[in-house]
C-alpha positions in Angstrom: 100.9 164.0 104.8 99.4 160.6 106.4 97.3 158.3 105.1 95.3 156.8 108.3 92.3 155.0 106.4 91.2 153.6 103.0 89.0 156.7 101.3 87.7 157.4 98.1 89.7 160.6 96.5 87.2 163.3 95.4 86.4 166.8 96.4 84.6 166.1 99.5 87.2 164.0 101.0 90.8 164.7 102.2 92.2 161.3 103.0 95.4 162.3 103.7 96.1 164.6 106.9 99.1 166.7 107.9 100.8 165.1 110.9 103.9 165.6 113.0 105.8 162.7 113.3 109.2 161.9 115.0 112.3 162.4 112.4 112.6 158.5 111.6 116.6 157.0 112.6 118.4 155.3 109.8 119.2 151.6 110.5 122.3 149.7 109.8 122.9 150.2 105.9 120.3 152.5 105.6 120.2 156.4 104.6 118.1 159.4 106.1 117.3 161.5 103.7 115.7 165.2 103.9 112.9 165.5 101.1 112.8 168.5 99.1 110.3 166.9 96.4 108.2 163.9 95.5 106.2 163.4 92.5 102.6 162.3 92.9 101.6 159.1 91.2 98.3 157.5 90.3 99.2 154.6 91.9 98.6 156.4 94.9 95.2 157.0 94.3 95.0 153.0 94.2 96.6 153.0 97.7 94.3 155.2 99.2 91.2 153.7 97.4 92.1 150.4 98.3 93.0 148.5 95.2 96.8 147.8 96.1 96.5 148.8 99.8 99.4 149.9 102.0 100.7 146.9 104.3 99.7 148.7 107.1 98.2 152.1 108.4 99.0 154.5 109.2 101.4 155.0 106.0 103.2 157.8 104.2 102.9 157.7 100.7 104.7 158.9 98.1 107.7 157.1 95.5 109.2 159.6 93.1 111.4 161.1 96.1 114.2 163.5 95.9 116.5 164.7 98.7 119.8 164.9 100.1 121.7 162.3 103.0 121.1 163.6 106.0 122.7 160.9 108.0 123.9 157.3 107.3 123.2 154.4 109.7 126.2 152.4 109.6 127.3 150.7 106.6 126.5 153.1 104.3 129.6 154.2 102.8 129.0 154.3 99.1 127.0 157.5 100.0 128.1 160.7 101.8 126.2 163.2 104.0 125.0 165.9 101.5 124.6 163.7 98.3 121.4 164.1 96.2 119.5 161.1 95.8 116.2 159.7 94.2 114.3 157.2 95.6 111.6 155.0 93.3 108.8 152.4 93.8 111.3 150.0 94.3 112.5 150.1 97.8 113.8 147.1 98.6 114.1 143.2 97.5 115.4 140.2 98.9 118.8 139.7 96.8 118.9 136.2 97.2 116.1 134.6 95.1 116.5 133.7 91.4 114.6 136.6 90.3 117.0 138.7 92.0 119.9 136.8 91.0 119.1 137.0 87.3 118.2 141.0 87.2 114.6 140.6 87.7 114.2 141.8 91.2 111.2 143.7 89.9 109.4 140.3 90.2 110.9 139.4 93.8 108.5 137.9 96.2 109.8 140.0 98.8 109.8 143.4 96.5 108.8 146.3 99.2 107.3 149.0 97.2 108.3 152.7 98.7 105.0 154.4 100.1 103.0 151.3 100.4 105.5 148.8 102.5 107.5 151.6 103.9 106.7 155.3 104.6 107.5 157.3 101.9 108.3 160.9 100.5 104.8 162.9 101.3 107.3 163.6 104.5 110.0 166.2 105.4 112.0 162.9 105.9 112.6 159.0 105.1 114.6 156.3 105.6 115.7 154.0 102.4 118.4 151.1 102.3 121.4 152.7 100.7 121.7 150.2 97.7 118.1 151.6 96.7 118.9 155.1 96.5 120.0 156.7 93.6 122.2 159.5 92.2 120.4 162.3 90.4 122.4 163.9 87.4 123.2 167.6 87.8 121.1 169.0 84.8 117.8 168.2 86.8 116.4 170.2 89.5 114.6 168.5 92.3 111.3 169.1 90.9 112.6 168.0 87.5 114.0 164.5 88.8 111.0 163.6 91.0 108.8 162.3 88.0 111.9 160.9 86.2 111.8 158.1 89.1 108.5 156.2 88.4 106.7 157.7 85.4 110.1 158.1 83.6 111.5 154.9 84.9 108.6 152.6 84.4 107.8 154.1 80.8 111.5 153.2 80.2 110.8 149.6 81.0 107.7 149.6 79.1 109.5 150.9 75.8 112.2 148.2 76.6 109.2 145.5 76.6 107.9 146.8 73.7 110.7 146.3 71.1 110.3 149.3 69.2 112.5 149.8 66.2 113.5 153.0 64.2 111.0 153.5 61.7 108.3 151.6 63.3 104.5 152.9 64.5 104.5 153.2 68.1 101.2 153.9 69.9 100.4 155.5 73.3 96.9 154.8 74.8 96.7 157.3 77.4 98.9 160.5 78.1 99.6 161.2 81.3 102.9 161.6 83.3 104.1 158.4 81.9 103.4 159.1 78.6 104.7 162.3 77.8 108.2 161.2 79.1 108.0 158.0 77.0 107.2 160.1 73.8 110.2 162.2 74.5 112.6 158.8 74.9 110.9 157.8 71.2 111.7 160.9 69.5 115.3 160.8 70.9 116.1 157.2 70.3 114.2 156.4 67.5 114.2 159.7 65.2 112.1 157.7 62.1 109.4 156.4 64.2 105.8 157.6 63.9 104.0 158.2 67.1 100.5 157.9 67.3 98.5 159.0 70.9 94.9 157.6 72.1 93.5 159.7 75.0 89.9 161.1 75.5 90.8 164.5 76.7 91.5 167.0 74.0 94.0 168.6 75.8 96.2 165.6 76.2 95.7 165.3 72.6 97.0 168.7 72.0 100.0 168.1 74.2 101.0 165.4 72.3 100.8 167.4 69.3 103.1 169.9 71.2 105.6 167.2 71.5 105.7 165.7 68.4 103.5 163.3 68.0 102.6 162.2 64.4 99.0 161.8 65.3 96.8 162.2 68.5 92.8 161.0 68.7 90.5 159.8 71.0 90.5 156.1 72.2 87.6 155.1 69.7 89.3 156.5 66.7 91.3 154.6 63.9 94.8 155.3 63.1 96.1 156.3 59.9 98.0 153.2 59.8 98.6 150.0 61.9 100.8 150.0 64.5 104.1 147.8 65.2 103.8 148.6 69.0 101.4 150.3 71.6 102.0 151.2 75.1 98.9 151.5 77.5 98.9 153.5 80.7 95.2 153.8 81.2 93.1 152.2 84.4 90.1 150.7 82.3 89.7 147.7 79.9 88.2 149.5 76.6 91.5 150.8 75.5 92.9 147.3 75.4 90.5 146.2 73.5 90.9 149.0 70.6 94.6 148.9 71.1 94.6 145.2 69.9 92.3 145.9 67.0 94.9 148.5 66.1 98.1 146.4 65.8 99.9 144.6 63.2 100.3 141.1 62.9 103.1 140.1 65.6 102.2 143.4 67.0 103.3 143.8 70.7 100.7 145.7 73.5 102.6 146.6 76.7 100.4 147.2 79.5 101.7 150.0 82.0 99.0 149.8 84.9 99.2 148.4 87.9 95.5 147.3 87.9 92.3 147.8 85.7 89.1 149.0 86.9 86.1 146.6 87.0 83.7 149.5 85.7 84.1 148.5 82.1 85.1 145.1 82.3 82.6 144.1 79.9 84.9 145.3 77.1 86.7 142.3 77.5 83.7 140.3 76.0 84.0 142.2 72.9 87.6 140.5 71.9 87.1 138.6 68.7 90.2 136.4 68.3 90.8 136.8 64.5 90.4 140.9 64.9 92.4 141.2 68.2 94.5 138.6 68.6 95.3 136.1 65.8 98.7 136.6 63.8 100.8 136.3 66.7 100.2 139.8 68.2 101.8 139.8 72.0 100.5 141.2 75.2 102.7 141.5 78.4 102.3 143.4 81.5 104.9 145.9 83.5 105.5 144.9 86.6 107.7 147.3 89.0 110.9 148.4 88.3 114.6 147.2 88.9 117.8 149.4 90.2 119.0 148.8 87.1 116.0 150.1 85.0 116.2 153.6 87.3 119.8 154.3 86.8 119.6 153.5 83.2 116.8 156.0 82.8 118.2 158.7 84.6 121.4 158.5 82.4 119.3 158.8 79.4 117.2 161.3 80.5 120.3 163.4 81.4 121.7 162.9 77.8 118.5 163.8 75.8 118.1 165.8 78.1 114.2 165.2 79.2 112.8 168.1 80.8 109.2 167.0 82.1 106.4 169.2 82.3 105.4 170.0 86.1 102.9 171.3 88.0 104.0 172.1 91.7 102.1 171.9 94.5 102.9 172.4 98.4 103.2 169.3 100.5 100.1 170.2 102.3 98.1 170.7 98.8 98.5 166.9 98.4 94.7 166.0 98.5 94.2 168.6 95.7 96.9 167.2 93.9 95.4 163.9 94.1 92.0 165.0 93.1 93.2 166.9 90.1 94.8 163.4 88.9 91.8 161.4 89.2 89.9 163.8 87.7 92.3 164.2 84.8 93.3 167.9 85.1 96.4 166.2 83.7 99.4 168.1 81.6 102.3 166.4 82.6 103.4 165.4 86.0 102.7 166.9 89.5 105.3 166.9 92.3 105.0 168.2 95.9 107.2 170.8 97.0 108.5 169.4 100.6 111.3 171.5 101.8 
């Protein structure tokens, strides 16, 4: 499914077109992967609609990819033909800069994203540098593993940046693919933590309660207690203002979003220093993921084990999956069954 031009995503548009492309050939140090499943991510909406556009068009999107190694390109001996691997948002980084050498390859100036800067998993085959392919634990099916590679891995990084402790009050603003996986992580790693979910969707609030959330309410609602940390996964500004007001002194807000829409930017004018920022409240953003994030999270997810809630679509139904994602018809994660 090929993106040939930037376009709105709605019921009337079909921005991705079914196309026949030649099977790519792996270069030195690359793998050819036969794709079996690929998760559908909110970031794909940003790519298609031009907020974080592909570096060139046409482009094959998709960065939550599970498949099997079909061929090796030269020096790729860490993998064998037939190995099951996953490919995440991080497609490559330079490996030489100060960020890469200090374990912060997610901040590398030459960071390349799967499905944005290189063709991704909305296709039957793709190539990837061998060092950026991840072994998938046997406990997961291909479809279960796909959303772990972005929604799960970036959620894992968000949780680390939130610096939670057992017994604390942890908030979630927005509750899509990433939020529901992080809630599972919190319940496993911090069994005495209290979890509070803020989302505009009654269905998502009910889903959060099913997964064991202590409390779930609308974005504007006031939780029964102040929070030690909140992870925001929404594309808008209003939840940021609301979340800051609900933090304790010294609380932490982690923004796990690739961008924020301008539609409600005036909400920022409501920021009141004493109410929202004073008393050493901290705000940090999440930028991409490292390979270490992905591998640590996959091991944790297998240990728990996490079983993401998944809706499956055929590859040629990618446009429909994207429309459902944009219109908030969400319960867990959406995954394309490719082969």
